C-alpha positions as CSV (number, residue, x, y, z in Angstrom):
1,M,27.8,33.7,34.6
2,I,28.0,31.3,37.6
3,V,26.4,32.7,40.7
4,K,27.6,31.1,43.9
5,N,26.1,33.0,46.8
6,P,23.1,35.1,46.1
7,N,21.3,36.6,49.1
8,F,18.2,38.5,49.8
9,E,19.4,41.5,51.7
10,I,16.6,43.9,52.5
11,S,13.1,45.1,51.7
12,A,13.0,48.9,51.6
13,V,10.4,51.7,51.3
14,S,12.7,54.6,52.0
15,E,16.2,55.8,51.1
16,K,17.6,55.2,54.7
17,Q,16.8,51.5,54.3
18,Y,18.8,51.1,51.0
19,P,22.0,49.0,51.2
20,K,25.0,51.3,52.0
21,T,27.3,50.1,49.3
22,N,28.4,51.3,45.9
23,L,27.6,48.1,44.1
24,P,25.9,48.5,40.8
25,E,22.1,47.8,40.8
26,I,20.1,46.1,38.1
27,V,16.5,47.2,38.5
28,L,13.6,45.0,37.5
29,V,10.4,46.7,36.5
30,G,7.2,45.4,35.0
31,K,3.5,44.9,35.8
32,S,2.3,42.7,38.6
33,N,2.5,39.0,37.7
34,V,4.9,39.4,34.8
35,G,7.4,37.2,36.5
36,K,10.1,39.4,38.0
37,S,10.7,37.1,41.0
38,S,10.8,34.0,38.8
39,F,13.3,35.9,36.6
40,I,15.6,36.4,39.6
41,N,15.3,32.7,40.7
42,T,16.1,31.5,37.2
43,M,19.1,33.8,36.6
44,V,20.7,32.7,39.9
45,N,19.6,29.1,39.6
46,R,17.7,29.0,42.9
47,K,14.1,27.9,43.4
48,N,13.1,30.3,46.2
49,L,15.5,33.1,46.6
50,A,12.8,35.6,45.5
51,R,9.4,34.7,46.7
52,T,6.9,34.1,44.0
53,S,3.1,34.3,44.4
54,S,0.1,33.1,42.5
55,E,-1.5,36.3,43.7
56,P,-0.2,39.3,41.8
57,G,0.7,42.5,43.6
58,K,2.3,40.9,46.6
59,T,5.6,42.8,46.2
60,R,5.0,46.2,47.9
61,Q,8.5,47.1,48.8
62,I,11.8,47.4,47.0
63,N,13.6,44.1,47.4
64,F,17.4,44.1,47.1
65,Y,19.2,40.8,46.2
66,N,23.0,40.8,46.6
67,I,24.6,38.7,43.8
68,D,28.0,37.5,45.0
69,N,28.9,41.0,46.2
70,N,29.2,42.0,42.5
71,F,25.9,43.7,42.0
72,Y,22.3,43.8,43.2
73,F,19.1,42.7,41.5
74,V,16.5,45.2,42.7
75,D,12.9,44.1,42.3
76,L,10.5,47.0,42.2
77,P,6.8,46.5,43.1
78,G,4.7,45.6,40.0
79,F,2.4,48.2,38.5
80,G,-1.1,48.0,37.3
81,F,-2.6,45.8,39.9
82,S,-6.0,47.1,40.9
83,K,-6.5,45.3,44.3
84,M,-4.1,47.7,45.9
85,S,-6.0,50.6,47.4
86,K,-5.6,54.0,45.7
87,E,-3.7,55.3,48.8
88,E,-1.3,52.4,48.7
89,Q,-0.8,52.8,44.9
90,V,0.2,56.4,45.5
91,R,2.5,55.6,48.3
92,V,4.2,52.8,46.4
93,G,4.4,54.9,43.3
94,E,6.1,57.7,45.3
95,F,8.9,55.5,46.8
96,I,9.5,53.8,43.4
97,E,9.9,57.2,41.7
98,H,12.1,58.5,44.6
99,Y,14.4,55.4,44.2
100,L,14.6,55.7,40.4
101,S,15.3,59.5,40.5
102,T,17.9,59.5,43.3
103,R,19.8,56.3,43.3
104,N,23.2,56.7,41.7
105,Q,24.1,53.0,41.7
106,I,21.5,52.1,39.0
107,A,23.5,50.5,36.2
108,L,20.7,48.9,34.1
109,I,16.9,48.6,34.0
110,I,15.4,45.3,32.9
111,F,11.8,45.9,31.8
112,L,9.8,42.7,31.7
113,I,6.7,42.5,29.5
114,D,4.4,39.6,28.6
115,I,5.3,38.2,25.1
116,R,1.7,37.0,24.5
117,H,0.1,40.5,24.6
118,S,0.5,43.9,23.1
119,P,2.0,46.4,25.6
120,T,-0.6,47.7,28.0
121,E,-1.2,51.4,28.7
122,N,0.8,51.0,31.9
123,D,3.7,49.3,29.9
124,V,3.8,52.3,27.6
125,M,3.8,54.7,30.5
126,M,6.7,52.8,32.2
127,Y,8.6,52.6,28.9
128,N,8.3,56.3,28.4
129,Y,9.4,56.9,32.0
130,I,12.5,54.7,31.5
131,I,13.4,56.7,28.4
132,N,13.2,59.9,30.4
133,T,15.5,58.5,33.1
134,G,18.3,58.0,30.6
135,F,19.3,54.7,32.2
136,P,20.5,51.8,30.0
137,C,17.6,49.3,29.5
138,I,16.9,45.9,28.0
139,V,13.4,44.7,27.5
140,L,12.6,41.0,28.2
141,A,9.6,39.5,26.4
142,N,8.8,37.1,29.2
143,K,6.8,33.8,29.3
144,A,8.2,32.8,25.9
145,D,7.5,29.1,26.9
146,K,3.8,29.9,26.3
147,L,4.4,30.3,22.6
148,A,5.5,27.8,20.0
149,P,9.3,28.1,19.6
150,S,8.8,29.1,15.9
151,K,6.7,32.1,16.9
152,V,9.0,33.6,19.6
153,D,11.3,35.7,17.4
154,T,8.3,37.2,15.5
155,A,6.5,38.0,18.7
156,V,9.6,39.7,20.1
157,K,10.0,41.8,16.9
158,N,6.3,42.7,17.0
159,L,6.6,44.0,20.6
160,Q,9.6,46.0,19.7
161,N,7.9,47.5,16.7
162,E,5.0,48.5,19.0
163,L,7.0,49.8,21.9
164,N,10.4,50.8,20.6
165,P,10.2,51.6,16.8
166,L,13.6,53.4,17.1
167,K,15.1,50.0,18.1
168,D,17.5,51.7,20.5
169,F,16.7,49.2,23.3
170,K,17.6,45.5,23.0
171,F,14.6,43.2,23.2
172,L,15.1,39.5,24.1
173,P,12.8,36.6,24.8
174,F,12.8,35.1,28.3
175,S,11.2,32.2,30.1
176,S,11.7,30.9,33.6
177,E,10.5,27.5,32.4
178,K,13.0,27.2,29.6
179,K,16.4,28.3,30.8
180,T,17.8,28.5,27.3
181,Y,17.4,32.3,27.3
182,T,19.4,33.0,30.4
183,E,22.8,33.0,28.6
184,A,21.8,35.9,26.3
185,V,20.5,37.9,29.2
186,W,23.7,37.3,31.3
187,K,25.7,38.4,28.2
188,E,23.8,41.7,28.1
189,I,24.3,42.2,31.9
190,E,28.0,41.5,31.6
191,N,28.3,44.0,28.8
192,K,27.1,46.7,31.1
193,F,30.0,46.0,33.5
194,A,32.7,45.4,31.0
């Protein structure tokens, strides 16, 4: 897919701030520092559309990115980052849950996990939550550039065996450094709108 005019539209913490459109929304979930912002920048071929940070846990609002008025990438705050106060973790958790449980425009969830590590307890909790929502989902094993190319497929299969033994979700490798994986992800996204 060729993206011509992606735009950051709004950061929201409540329903009244969400975009007032019926465009489908592709929701990005994953722990802090797993690379959701870099994923957006890579997919739309822009360097700084989504702000990236060396300090995990910076995204504390729901960020909506309008992709050519065709759909939104929706970046949810990362989970599992301990520097956020307990009160803030609760507040952020509540507005994430409200968004996921009430937003009719959600067309797909993209769940990013780190290809180098077994799923964390938080990853498993989020995976189970996604299953319970009933939304279509693909799982991206991110940071594939950190492994030797010959080990990527095996690492992806191992993660799927751990997290999704039923194999009813598609697992794909991804890397913001190596853009060779973007085509397969766009194909999955386009399949959801076909």
